[in-house]
N, C-alpha and C positions, 0 to 999 in steps of 0.2 A: 215596445216593449213594454213592461209591468216595471216603474222603477222599484222597488223593493226587490223584485226578483234580479236586477240587474246589480243592484249592493248589495244583494245576498249572497252573490255569484263572486264577484269582486273581494267580499270578505274570504269567502270560502279559498279561494287561490290563493290570500295573502297568508292566511294560517294554515295550508296543506304543508305538514313538513316537507316532505319530495319536491315540493314546488319550492321552497323554501331552499333547502338543500342547493337543488339545481339552478338557482336565481333565477326563476322564471315569473316575470313582470306580467299580468295581464294586463294590456295598453288599451282594449277597446274588443266593446262589445254589441250587439245590436241582433236582434230577431235572425237565428239562422246562421250569425258569424261572429268572430273572434280572432282575434289579435295577440297574441302571446311572444314577446321578446325574453332573449337570453345572451351574456355576453357568452363567447366559447373560451372556456378560460384553458388551456392544453395543459396546465400542471393535474388537472382534477378530470379530466375528460378525453386524455386523450388513447389509444387503443396501444397495444402491442407493434404498431409501426409507426408510433408518434405524432397519429395523424387523429381527428377528430372518431372517437366513437360510434357507431353506425344509433348504440344505443342512448347515446347524446342526443341526437339526432332527433331520434325514434319519439322521447321523451318529450320532447317542446312538440311534436307532430301531435302527440298524445293530448299533450294537456290544450293544446288549440280545441282538439275534437270532441274533448270533454267541456270544455268549458260552451263552444259553440250549439252541442247539442241538447244544454241545460235549456236552453233561451228560451223553450215553449213552457216552460213551469213543471216538467215531468221529467225525473229519471228516463235518462236514456242509456244505454250499453254499447259496447262495442261488440259487432258481430265480424267482420271482419275488416282488417286493416292488409293494406298494401302498399309496400314503399319504394320508391325508387330514386336511388343515389345516384348526383349528380354530378356532382364535385364535393369537393374537400376543400372546406372553411380557411381560411387560413387564420393562425392563432391571433387572437384578443380581438374580432371580430364581433360586430351585435349579430346575432341570427334572429331571424324574424320568421312566425308562422303566423300565416291569414288560412282561417278556415272557411269554406264556405259553402249553406246547404243548396244540393241542387235538385233536392225532392226531397216529397215526403208526404208520407201517409198516416192513416192512425199507428201504423206498428212498425214500419219502416223509414229509414231519413238518408240519403245519400248525401257525402261531403267530398268536396275538392280541398286539398292540402299544401299549401307550397311553402316551402321555406328558404328567403331568399338570407343572403349577409348585408348590412347595412349599404353598400357599395352597388346592390341590385343584382348582387351573381345569384342565380337558381343554384342552390345545394341540394334539393332532397322536394318528390311532388308526393303526394300520396291519394289515395281513394280509399273510402273509408264507409263504412256500412254499422248504420246504429238500427240497436232493437228496441224500441220506445215502451217503456212499461206500461205508460198509463199513471203512473205513483207520484202523488205530488213529491216534488224534489223536498227532504226531512230540514235540512236547516234555513227553510225559507219560510218563513212564521206570517 
């Protein structure tokens, strides 16, 4: 993958207000692959049952999805995201989302995404479909 594109995506995530608010960090990026991590902080990420809010886990999935989709240098947007929650993480664990491209055409790409904790426990899985616009990424010069 182009090194300037890779640097631009890392920079975009580091400066993205939502990613900063959630404490997400882009850790690894290759063509069709992304790894994003965040700490599960119950004081800001719990639901009404005092467990991890599904939206917090979904946000991590979405960040891994959006970064893996952009590795081809063109804007890609979500068409469909299906999430299966398999376990609730324990307070304070590090959550790790890994997105892997499984197929890609000129207009559509499919990704498998898994979320585990730092102990290897599976928290969620996701199947996603992206629409590839063909437009260059605006923040990559």
